[in-house]
C-alpha atoms as a printed R data frame, in Angstrom:
    type eleno elety resid chain resno       x      y       z
1   ATOM     1    CA   UNK     A     1   0.000  0.000   0.000
2   ATOM     2    CA   UNK     A     2   1.148  3.549  -0.701
3   ATOM     3    CA   UNK     A     3   0.393  4.406   2.916
4   ATOM     4    CA   UNK     A     4   2.801  1.819   4.288
5   ATOM     5    CA   UNK     A     5   5.621  2.074   1.749
6   ATOM     6    CA   UNK     A     6   5.966  5.860   1.425
7   ATOM     7    CA   UNK     A     7   8.846  6.230   3.851
8   ATOM     8    CA   UNK     A     8  10.857  3.769   1.778
9   ATOM     9    CA   UNK     A     9   9.931  5.018  -1.698
10  ATOM    10    CA   UNK     A    10   9.552  8.803  -1.493
11  ATOM    11    CA   UNK     A    11  12.752 10.822  -1.924
12  ATOM    12    CA   UNK     A    12  11.794 13.460  -4.486
13  ATOM    13    CA   UNK     A    13  12.993 16.416  -2.411
14  ATOM    14    CA   UNK     A    14  16.440 15.161  -1.492
15  ATOM    15    CA   UNK     A    15  18.147 17.444  -4.027
16  ATOM    16    CA   UNK     A    16  16.253 20.532  -2.869
17  ATOM    17    CA   UNK     A    17  17.649 20.940   0.627
18  ATOM    18    CA   UNK     A    18  18.896 24.476   0.047
19  ATOM    19    CA   UNK     A    19  18.310 25.839   3.556
20  ATOM    20    CA   UNK     A    20  17.279 24.756   7.033
21  ATOM    21    CA   UNK     A    21  19.450 21.688   7.358
22  ATOM    22    CA   UNK     A    22  20.689 22.932  10.716
23  ATOM    23    CA   UNK     A    23  17.246 23.368  12.231
24  ATOM    24    CA   UNK     A    24  16.503 20.945  15.090
25  ATOM    25    CA   UNK     A    25  14.094 18.074  14.681
26  ATOM    26    CA   UNK     A    26  10.505 19.323  14.602
27  ATOM    27    CA   UNK     A    27   8.380 19.245  17.728
28  ATOM    28    CA   UNK     A    28   5.451 16.844  17.544
29  ATOM    29    CA   UNK     A    29   2.189 18.137  18.986
30  ATOM    30    CA   UNK     A    30  -1.374 16.843  18.891
31  ATOM    31    CA   UNK     A    31  -4.056 19.271  17.721
32  ATOM    32    CA   UNK     A    32  -7.736 18.479  18.411
33  ATOM    33    CA   UNK     A    33 -10.048 18.325  15.399
34  ATOM    34    CA   UNK     A    34 -13.612 17.121  14.850
35  ATOM    35    CA   UNK     A    35 -12.060 13.805  13.762
36  ATOM    36    CA   UNK     A    36  -9.761 13.330  16.728
37  ATOM    37    CA   UNK     A    37  -6.317 14.603  17.593
38  ATOM    38    CA   UNK     A    38  -4.005 15.104  14.625
39  ATOM    39    CA   UNK     A    39  -0.189 14.971  14.882
40  ATOM    40    CA   UNK     A    40   1.477 18.164  13.684
41  ATOM    41    CA   UNK     A    41   5.230 18.629  13.288
42  ATOM    42    CA   UNK     A    42   6.420 22.154  14.129
43  ATOM    43    CA   UNK     A    43   9.621 23.442  12.528
44  ATOM    44    CA   UNK     A    44  10.859 26.436  14.540
45  ATOM    45    CA   UNK     A    45  13.569 28.737  13.149
46  ATOM    46    CA   UNK     A    46  13.814 30.662  16.445
47  ATOM    47    CA   UNK     A    47  12.291 30.640  19.924
48  ATOM    48    CA   UNK     A    48   9.307 32.764  20.853
49  ATOM    49    CA   UNK     A    49   6.042 33.564  19.081
50  ATOM    50    CA   UNK     A    50   6.215 33.643  15.280
51  ATOM    51    CA   UNK     A    51   3.712 33.527  12.400
52  ATOM    52    CA   UNK     A    52   2.782 30.009  11.281
53  ATOM    53    CA   UNK     A    53   2.640 28.441   7.827
54  ATOM    54    CA   UNK     A    54   0.461 25.319   7.785
55  ATOM    55    CA   UNK     A    55   1.758 22.834   5.212
56  ATOM    56    CA   UNK     A    56  -0.256 19.951   3.727
57  ATOM    57    CA   UNK     A    57   1.694 17.236   1.929
58  ATOM    58    CA   UNK     A    58   0.711 15.457  -1.274
59  ATOM    59    CA   UNK     A    59   0.189 11.785  -1.880
60  ATOM    60    CA   UNK     A    60  -3.224 11.595  -3.557
61  ATOM    61    CA   UNK     A    61  -5.122 11.183  -0.262
62  ATOM    62    CA   UNK     A    62  -3.599  7.691  -0.137
63  ATOM    63    CA   UNK     A    63  -0.137  8.369   1.294
64  ATOM    64    CA   UNK     A    64   0.225  9.447   4.923
65  ATOM    65    CA   UNK     A    65   3.812 10.606   5.158
66  ATOM    66    CA   UNK     A    66   4.342 14.278   6.087
67  ATOM    67    CA   UNK     A    67   8.109 13.741   6.296
68  ATOM    68    CA   UNK     A    68   8.150 13.605   2.488
69  ATOM    69    CA   UNK     A    69   8.180 17.412   2.630
70  ATOM    70    CA   UNK     A    70  10.747 17.796   5.416
71  ATOM    71    CA   UNK     A    71  13.040 19.589   2.926
72  ATOM    72    CA   UNK     A    72  10.333 22.133   2.110
73  ATOM    73    CA   UNK     A    73   9.322 22.724   5.725
74  ATOM    74    CA   UNK     A    74  12.941 23.351   6.712
75  ATOM    75    CA   UNK     A    75  13.453 25.679   3.774
76  ATOM    76    CA   UNK     A    76  10.367 27.786   4.489
77  ATOM    77    CA   UNK     A    77  11.038 27.957   8.222
78  ATOM    78    CA   UNK     A    78  14.642 29.052   7.707
79  ATOM    79    CA   UNK     A    79  13.989 31.404   4.779
80  ATOM    80    CA   UNK     A    80  10.635 32.961   5.666
81  ATOM    81    CA   UNK     A    81  11.266 33.090   9.409
82  ATOM    82    CA   UNK     A    82   7.986 31.387  10.311
83  ATOM    83    CA   UNK     A    83   7.032 28.264  12.199
84  ATOM    84    CA   UNK     A    84   6.028 25.597   9.685
85  ATOM    85    CA   UNK     A    85   3.296 23.221  10.861
86  ATOM    86    CA   UNK     A    86   3.491 20.007   8.836
87  ATOM    87    CA   UNK     A    87   0.125 18.270   9.282
88  ATOM    88    CA   UNK     A    88  -0.184 14.476   9.559
89  ATOM    89    CA   UNK     A    89  -3.810 14.254   8.391
90  ATOM    90    CA   UNK     A    90  -5.548 10.922   7.866
91  ATOM    91    CA   UNK     A    91  -5.885  9.325   4.425
92  ATOM    92    CA   UNK     A    92  -7.743  6.560   2.582
93  ATOM    93    CA   UNK     A    93  -8.583  3.752   2.951
94  ATOM    94    CA   UNK     A    94  -9.008  4.357   6.687
95  ATOM    95    CA   UNK     A    95 -11.076  7.448   6.026
96  ATOM    96    CA   UNK     A    96 -12.983  9.023   3.172
97  ATOM    97    CA   UNK     A    97 -13.895 12.591   2.266
98  ATOM    98    CA   UNK     A    98 -14.303 15.006   4.024
99  ATOM    99    CA   UNK     A    99 -12.018 13.844   6.853
100 ATOM   100    CA   UNK     A   100  -8.690 15.142   5.478
101 ATOM   101    CA   UNK     A   101 -10.258 18.470   4.448
102 ATOM   102    CA   UNK     A   102 -11.842 18.986   7.864
103 ATOM   103    CA   UNK     A   103  -8.749 17.914   9.782
104 ATOM   104    CA   UNK     A   104  -6.611 20.319   7.742
105 ATOM   105    CA   UNK     A   105  -9.021 23.185   8.391
106 ATOM   106    CA   UNK     A   106  -9.402 22.436  12.081
107 ATOM   107    CA   UNK     A   107  -5.632 22.316  12.634
108 ATOM   108    CA   UNK     A   108  -5.106 25.641  10.878
109 ATOM   109    CA   UNK     A   109  -8.005 27.261  12.722
110 ATOM   110    CA   UNK     A   110  -6.712 26.003  16.068
111 ATOM   111    CA   UNK     A   111  -3.223 27.368  15.417
112 ATOM   112    CA   UNK     A   112  -4.769 30.732  14.498
113 ATOM   113    CA   UNK     A   113  -7.041 30.722  17.528
114 ATOM   114    CA   UNK     A   114  -4.853 32.993  19.669
115 ATOM   115    CA   UNK     A   115  -4.495 35.587  16.919
116 ATOM   116    CA   UNK     A   116  -1.279 34.190  15.431
117 ATOM   117    CA   UNK     A   117  -1.018 34.998  11.698
118 ATOM   118    CA   UNK     A   118  -1.468 31.733   9.790
119 ATOM   119    CA   UNK     A   119  -0.929 31.007   6.105
120 ATOM   120    CA   UNK     A   120  -1.708 27.676   4.486
121 ATOM   121    CA   UNK     A   121  -0.217 25.771   1.592
122 ATOM   122    CA   UNK     A   122   0.511 22.410   0.055
123 ATOM   123    CA   UNK     A   123   1.580 20.397  -2.958
124 ATOM   124    CA   UNK     A   124  -0.607 18.335  -5.319
125 ATOM   125    CA   UNK     A   125  -3.501 16.905  -3.288
126 ATOM   126    CA   UNK     A   126  -2.151 19.029  -0.437
127 ATOM   127    CA   UNK     A   127  -2.529 22.091  -2.657
128 ATOM   128    CA   UNK     A   128  -6.160 21.178  -3.122
129 ATOM   129    CA   UNK     A   129  -6.476 20.772   0.643
130 ATOM   130    CA   UNK     A   130  -4.992 24.240   1.165
131 ATOM   131    CA   UNK     A   131  -7.549 25.739  -1.221
132 ATOM   132    CA   UNK     A   132 -10.277 23.852   0.642
133 ATOM   133    CA   UNK     A   133  -9.052 25.195   3.981
134 ATOM   134    CA   UNK     A   134  -9.258 28.753   2.644
135 ATOM   135    CA   UNK     A   135 -12.832 28.167   1.453
136 ATOM   136    CA   UNK     A   136 -13.864 26.529   4.724
137 ATOM   137    CA   UNK     A   137 -12.312 29.345   6.765
138 ATOM   138    CA   UNK     A   138 -14.115 31.978   4.716
139 ATOM   139    CA   UNK     A   139 -17.461 30.217   4.877
140 ATOM   140    CA   UNK     A   140 -17.325 29.449   8.595
141 ATOM   141    CA   UNK     A   141 -15.563 32.625   9.726
142 ATOM   142    CA   UNK     A   142 -13.159 30.474  11.743
143 ATOM   143    CA   UNK     A   143 -10.031 32.475  10.860
144 ATOM   144    CA   UNK     A   144  -8.544 34.457   7.986
145 ATOM   145    CA   UNK     A   145  -5.474 32.907   6.355
146 ATOM   146    CA   UNK     A   146  -2.867 35.474   5.412
147 ATOM   147    CA   UNK     A   147  -1.976 33.580   2.216
148 ATOM   148    CA   UNK     A   148  -2.748 30.352   0.351
149 ATOM   149    CA   UNK     A   149   0.102 28.600  -1.464
150 ATOM   150    CA   UNK     A   150  -1.276 26.183  -4.039
151 ATOM   151    CA   UNK     A   151   1.536 24.091  -5.499
152 ATOM   152    CA   UNK     A   152   0.630 21.968  -8.556
153 ATOM   153    CA   UNK     A   153  -2.814 21.677  -6.945
154 ATOM   154    CA   UNK     A   154  -5.498 19.071  -7.525
155 ATOM   155    CA   UNK     A   155  -8.616 21.227  -7.628
156 ATOM   156    CA   UNK     A   156 -11.272 19.225  -9.474
157 ATOM   157    CA   UNK     A   157 -11.858 15.680  -8.278
158 ATOM   158    CA   UNK     A   158 -15.074 15.439 -10.267
159 ATOM   159    CA   UNK     A   159 -13.420 15.360 -13.679
160 ATOM   160    CA   UNK     A   160 -13.318 11.939 -15.295
161 ATOM   161    CA   UNK     A   161  -9.708 11.095 -16.280
162 ATOM   162    CA   UNK     A   162  -9.166 10.315 -19.939
163 ATOM   163    CA   UNK     A   163  -7.230  7.236 -20.996
164 ATOM   164    CA   UNK     A   164  -4.041  8.027 -22.837
165 ATOM   165    CA   UNK     A   165  -3.346 11.301 -21.060
166 ATOM   166    CA   UNK     A   166   0.442 11.680 -20.872
167 ATOM   167    CA   UNK     A   167   2.290 12.616 -17.706
168 ATOM   168    CA   UNK     A   168   3.360 11.444 -14.294
169 ATOM   169    CA   UNK     A   169  -0.148 11.267 -12.843
170 ATOM   170    CA   UNK     A   170  -1.839  8.386 -14.587
171 ATOM   171    CA   UNK     A   171  -5.585  8.115 -15.225
172 ATOM   172    CA   UNK     A   172  -5.501  4.907 -13.166
173 ATOM   173    CA   UNK     A   173  -4.191  6.728 -10.094
174 ATOM   174    CA   UNK     A   174  -6.756  9.498 -10.467
175 ATOM   175    CA   UNK     A   175  -9.558  6.937 -10.702
176 ATOM   176    CA   UNK     A   176  -8.200  5.146  -7.623
177 ATOM   177    CA   UNK     A   177  -8.293  8.363  -5.618
178 ATOM   178    CA   UNK     A   178 -11.903  8.978  -6.607
179 ATOM   179    CA   UNK     A   179 -12.932  5.391  -5.887
180 ATOM   180    CA   UNK     A   180 -11.205  5.073  -2.497
181 ATOM   181    CA   UNK     A   181 -11.289  8.559  -0.990
182 ATOM   182    CA   UNK     A   182 -14.477  9.851  -2.645
183 ATOM   183    CA   UNK     A   183 -16.588  6.726  -3.207
184 ATOM   184    CA   UNK     A   184 -19.812  8.765  -3.369
185 ATOM   185    CA   UNK     A   185 -19.734 10.530  -6.753
186 ATOM   186    CA   UNK     A   186 -21.884 13.372  -5.419
187 ATOM   187    CA   UNK     A   187 -19.158 14.416  -2.981
188 ATOM   188    CA   UNK     A   188 -16.715 14.986  -5.836
189 ATOM   189    CA   UNK     A   189 -18.781 17.994  -6.874
190 ATOM   190    CA   UNK     A   190 -18.615 19.687  -3.476
191 ATOM   191    CA   UNK     A   191 -16.416 22.827  -3.361
192 ATOM   192    CA   UNK     A   192 -14.409 21.606  -0.381
193 ATOM   193    CA   UNK     A   193 -13.455 18.514  -2.412
194 ATOM   194    CA   UNK     A   194 -13.124 20.330  -5.739
195 ATOM   195    CA   UNK     A   195 -12.398 24.014  -5.032
196 ATOM   196    CA   UNK     A   196 -12.438 24.840  -8.730
197 ATOM   197    CA   UNK     A   197 -16.189 24.161  -8.667
198 ATOM   198    CA   UNK     A   198 -16.903 26.715  -5.922
199 ATOM   199    CA   UNK     A   199 -19.535 29.159  -7.135
200 ATOM   200    CA   UNK     A   200 -17.957 32.176  -5.445
201 ATOM   201    CA   UNK     A   201 -14.276 32.866  -4.777
202 ATOM   202    CA   UNK     A   202 -14.621 36.381  -3.401
203 ATOM   203    CA   UNK     A   203 -13.278 37.014   0.074
204 ATOM   204    CA   UNK     A   204 -10.501 34.448  -0.152
205 ATOM   205    CA   UNK     A   205  -6.927 35.231   0.892
206 ATOM   206    CA   UNK     A   206  -4.166 36.214  -1.552
207 ATOM   207    CA   UNK     A   207  -2.759 33.250  -3.436
208 ATOM   208    CA   UNK     A   208   0.442 31.886  -4.879
209 ATOM   209    CA   UNK     A   209  -0.477 29.344  -7.565
210 ATOM   210    CA   UNK     A   210   2.332 27.178  -8.931
211 ATOM   211    CA   UNK     A   211   1.695 25.079 -12.027
212 ATOM   212    CA   UNK     A   212   3.902 23.053 -14.372
213 ATOM   213    CA   UNK     A   213   3.766 23.196 -18.154
214 ATOM   214    CA   UNK     A   214   3.375 19.457 -18.835
215 ATOM   215    CA   UNK     A   215   1.431 18.507 -15.684
216 ATOM   216    CA   UNK     A   216  -2.012 16.997 -16.270
217 ATOM   217    CA   UNK     A   217  -3.236 19.127 -13.346
218 ATOM   218    CA   UNK     A   218  -2.008 22.356 -14.910
219 ATOM   219    CA   UNK     A   219  -5.382 23.316 -16.394
220 ATOM   220    CA   UNK     A   220  -7.009 23.143 -12.954
221 ATOM   221    CA   UNK     A   221  -4.396 25.378 -11.353
222 ATOM   222    CA   UNK     A   222  -4.370 27.843 -14.237
223 ATOM   223    CA   UNK     A   223  -8.163 28.080 -14.208
224 ATOM   224    CA   UNK     A   224  -8.266 28.623 -10.442
225 ATOM   225    CA   UNK     A   225  -5.638 31.361 -10.634
226 ATOM   226    CA   UNK     A   226  -7.690 33.080 -13.348
227 ATOM   227    CA   UNK     A   227 -10.903 32.805 -11.341
228 ATOM   228    CA   UNK     A   228  -9.258 34.105  -8.164
229 ATOM   229    CA   UNK     A   229  -7.861 37.104 -10.018
230 ATOM   230    CA   UNK     A   230 -11.241 37.773 -11.661
231 ATOM   231    CA   UNK     A   231 -12.766 37.734  -8.165
232 ATOM   232    CA   UNK     A   232 -10.477 40.533  -7.038
233 ATOM   233    CA   UNK     A   233  -7.945 38.342  -5.231
234 ATOM   234    CA   UNK     A   234  -4.226 39.129  -5.465
235 ATOM   235    CA   UNK     A   235  -2.615 36.205  -7.271
236 ATOM   236    CA   UNK     A   236   0.984 35.349  -8.049
237 ATOM   237    CA   UNK     A   237   0.741 32.692 -10.760
238 ATOM   238    CA   UNK     A   238   4.002 31.003 -11.725
239 ATOM   239    CA   UNK     A   239   4.282 28.334 -14.432
240 ATOM   240    CA   UNK     A   240   7.479 26.286 -14.555
241 ATOM   241    CA   UNK     A   241   8.219 25.572 -18.236
242 ATOM   242    CA   UNK     A   242   9.058 22.175 -19.672
243 ATOM   243    CA   UNK     A   243   8.334 20.071 -16.581
244 ATOM   244    CA   UNK     A   244   5.727 17.633 -15.318
245 ATOM   245    CA   UNK     A   245   4.195 17.187 -11.858
246 ATOM   246    CA   UNK     A   246   7.470 17.037  -9.885
247 ATOM   247    CA   UNK     A   247   8.174 20.536 -11.096
248 ATOM   248    CA   UNK     A   248  10.820 21.496  -8.540
249 ATOM   249    CA   UNK     A   249  12.845 18.286  -8.761
250 ATOM   250    CA   UNK     A   250  12.814 18.280 -12.566
251 ATOM   251    CA   UNK     A   251  14.412 21.732 -12.755
252 ATOM   252    CA   UNK     A   252  16.386 22.285  -9.530
253 ATOM   253    CA   UNK     A   253  18.075 25.400 -10.941
254 ATOM   254    CA   UNK     A   254  14.778 27.175 -11.485
255 ATOM   255    CA   UNK     A   255  13.484 25.624  -8.260
256 ATOM   256    CA   UNK     A   256  15.796 27.901  -6.274
257 ATOM   257    CA   UNK     A   257  14.098 31.029  -7.600
258 ATOM   258    CA   UNK     A   258  10.609 29.517  -7.307
259 ATOM   259    CA   UNK     A   259  11.181 28.470  -3.702
260 ATOM   260    CA   UNK     A   260  12.703 31.828  -2.796
261 ATOM   261    CA   UNK     A   261   9.715 33.624  -4.304
262 ATOM   262    CA   UNK     A   262   7.235 31.520  -2.336
263 ATOM   263    CA   UNK     A   263   9.145 31.946   0.914
264 ATOM   264    CA   UNK     A   264   9.213 35.688   0.327
265 ATOM   265    CA   UNK     A   265   5.448 35.765  -0.209
266 ATOM   266    CA   UNK     A   266   4.895 33.782   3.005
267 ATOM   267    CA   UNK     A   267   7.214 36.107   4.935
268 ATOM   268    CA   UNK     A   268   5.611 39.270   3.550
269 ATOM   269    CA   UNK     A   269   2.075 38.021   4.242
270 ATOM   270    CA   UNK     A   270   2.727 37.255   7.896
């Protein structure tokens, strides 16, 4: 199972450890949510109160392994000067939608509960989770994220994959996600599952949307960036040319500037 083998098979960020290597091991805390206590790993660049960036890892709602993004959490903490909260949300097949979305929101809202500035972000399915958190926070009035970072995000889980589509993310994997994490087809149309389908995007936080030229998910990210901007939201939309879904690993030279830009946006939003 992807859930069990991730720690042995995932190493995509090993060549991107540009900063934060000297940070101590993250603190593990448990944050209450409506679906139980969720482990969260806190990367602290300095003692004392600091803004928080909540990070949500990828893995297609099937892989529970927040350490896959240890390189990114260390980089953001060291470069942006914020605490990075790496969330260990639950995944399929133990749970189905909307558990991961609600856990992600509840963790971010809890961390913002004392007035601490909180931004939210993620990669791939985690990017979709970050967009969902922003929508949930707006709709419930729970807190106001300072920024949403949507990296190669999965934003429309209702779309039927087409056989023969090229790229790293196969139609078979996309169908598996829908079948295991969203077994009820009606839920795939809900905005918190598929943020691109939300009727109204006004009132959402500023966004950094990162897409990749050859990624099958690019159209979803590009469309969401366009809709956010049309709704009056400040959007930084960056497309990495010539790469597929692992956009940072495939072009580590450009990755340095992309990562620095994102860290700067997180720092400036805090």
